[in-house]
N, C-alpha and C positions, 0 to 999 in steps of 0.2 A: 491224939494229935501227932504222935511220933509215927504212927502208921501212915498217915496222910503225907507227912514230910518224906518218909521213905519212898512212897509211891511216886511223888513228884520228883524226887531225886532220881529214881529209875527212869522216868520219862525224860528228864534232862540228859541222862546218859545216852539215850537214843538220839537226842538232838545233837549232842556234841560228837557222837560217833559219825552221824551223817555229815556234819560240817567237816570233820576230819577227812572223810572220803573226798568231799568237794575241795579241800585245801590242796589236793594233789601233792602230797608229801610236804606240806607246809610251804608250798611255793606260791600260793595265792593269798595275799595279805588279808582280804576281807573274811574269807572262810577260816583262815588261821586264827584271827582275832575272835571270831564267833566260837570256834572250837574251845578256846581257852576261857571265854566268858561263861559258856554253858557248863564247861567242865568244873570251873570253880564253884558255880552255883550248885551243881550236882553234889560235889564233895562236901560243900558246906551243909546242905540239907542232910546228907548221909551222916555227917559228924553229929549234927544236932539230934537226929533220930537215935543214934547209938548211945546217947546219954541215957535213954530209957529202955532201949531194946538190946537183947544179947548180940554180941559181935557176930557170931556165926549166922544167926537168923538175918540180921540186917544186911550183912555182906552178900549172903546167898540170894536174898530177894532182890537186892539192888542190881547185882550182876545178872540175875535171871531176867528181870524186866528189861535190862539193857540188851542182853543177848537176843532174846526173842523179839523185842521191838526192832532192833537193828536188822535182824533177819527179815522181819515183815517189811520194813522200809526198803531193804535191798530188793526184795521180790516185787513189791508194789510200785516203787518209785524208780528204782534203778534197773529193773528188768532182769534181775538175777534169777537163776534156776529155782524152781519150786518143786523139785522132785519129791516123790513119796518118802524117800529116806530122810531128806532134809526136814520135811514137815513132821515126820515121826520124831526126829531128834528134838525139834522145837516143842513138840507135845510132851516129851519126857521132861524137858526143863520146866514147863508149866506145871506138870504133875509134881515135880520136886518142890517147886515154890509153894504150891498149895499144901503139900504135906508139912513143909517146914512151918508155914503159918499156923496150921492146925496143931502142931506139936509145941508151939511156943505159948507159954502161959500169959 
């Protein structure tokens, strides 16, 4: 169950990062409120998952899901660059996440 909570926490990190972008430096109230609501939910699930999972594993997987997911949203939704180098960097993060998961008992 902790792994599921960690995965959902990572997905919520993507959501709050997207709303943070939409908040335009916290100058748009609706997007700002959404940022903090999803951020709180993400942190709460991360904290719950950390009760059972190692700190390093939890944090790396959470940030990795958020980083790669935010990159994907940036490319697919916001029209940001999808250069080969950026895609390779995201692939390295995914590889690191997979290795950390495999290395955790």
